[in-house]
N, C-alpha and C positions, 0 to 999 in steps of 0.2 A: 504494500500500500504506500502511496505517496501523497503527502499532505502539503498544500500550499499555505504558508504562514505569513500573515501580514505583520510586519515589524516596522511600525512607524519610527521615524527618526527620533522623535521625542517620546520617551517611554519611561514611566516611573521605575526606579530601580527594583522595587519589590515585584512589579509585574514582569520585568525582564528576568529576574531570578526564577520566578514561577514558570515562565515560558521555557527557560533553559532546563529546569528540572523535569518538566513534563516531556520535553523533547528527548532529553537524555534517556529517560526510562523507556519511552516508546521506541527509540532507536535500538535499545537493547533487545526489544522484541521484533526487530526487523522493519519497523516503519521508517520510511525515508521522508525528508523534508525539503521543500523548496521555498526559501524565504523571499519576500519582496517588500520593498519600502514604498513610501509615498509617491515617489517619482517613477517607480518601475511598474511594468505591466503585470497584471495578475496572470500567473502561469496557467497555461491550458492543459499541460500534460500531468495533471494531478487527479487523484480520486476524490478528494474533498478539500474544502478550504476552511481555515481556522483564523478568526480574528480574536485573539485572546482578550482584547479590550471589550469585546461584546459580552460583558457580564455585568452584574449589578444594575440591570435594567437598560443598558445601552444597546443600541442596534449595531449590527455589523456594518462595516464600511460599505458605502453604496456600490462601489466597484465590485465587491464580492457578491452582494445580493443580485446583481445584474447577470451574473454567470449562471449557467444551468448546471450547477454542481451542488452536492450536499454541503451543508455548512455545519461545522462542529461548534458547539457552544459549551463553554466551561464556566465554572463558578470560581471566582477568586475573591476570597475574603468574605466576611459576614456583615459588613457595614450595613447593607440594605435590610438585614434582619433585625438590627438593633437600634437604628436611627430612624425616626419618623421621616417619611418621604418628603415632607415640606422642608426638612432641615438637611437632607442629604447633600444638597449642592453647596451648603454653607460650610466654610472652614470652621472647625472647632478645635479647641485644645484637646489633644489626644488623651491627656490625663483625665479630663472631665468625662470623655467617652468611656474610658476603662472604669472609672468610678461608677458610672451609671450601669455598665454591663455587670460589674460585680454585685451591685446592689440588687439588680433584677434577678441575676442568677442565684443569689443566696435566698431570695424570697421564694423561688420555685422549688428549692430542695426540700 
C-alpha cells in the first residue's frame, strides 16, 4: 500500500512528531509513503491520501478532497473533547486547561 501524505511547510512540532511516529510504525508493516507540500502536486500513484491536520474537526485540504481517492482520517490529541467548541479556537494557558481536565477527570472517578 502507498499513502500520499500532505506535509505543509508550517506544521506544529507535536503534529510533525505524531506524523513521523505513525509513518515509522506503518513503514515497519510495509506501507510506503509519498509526501507532498503546499506547492507540490498531490501524487496520483497512491492508494489513499492522508492529511494529518484533518483532525479535531478540521476538513482535509481541498486539493485532497478533489481527488477520487480514499482519505485517511486520524485523531491527534483530545482538545476537542475537553474544551467547549466556542473556546477551541481561542488560545488558553495550557496550565489552566490541565487544571480543568484534572478537575473533571477526578469528578468522574
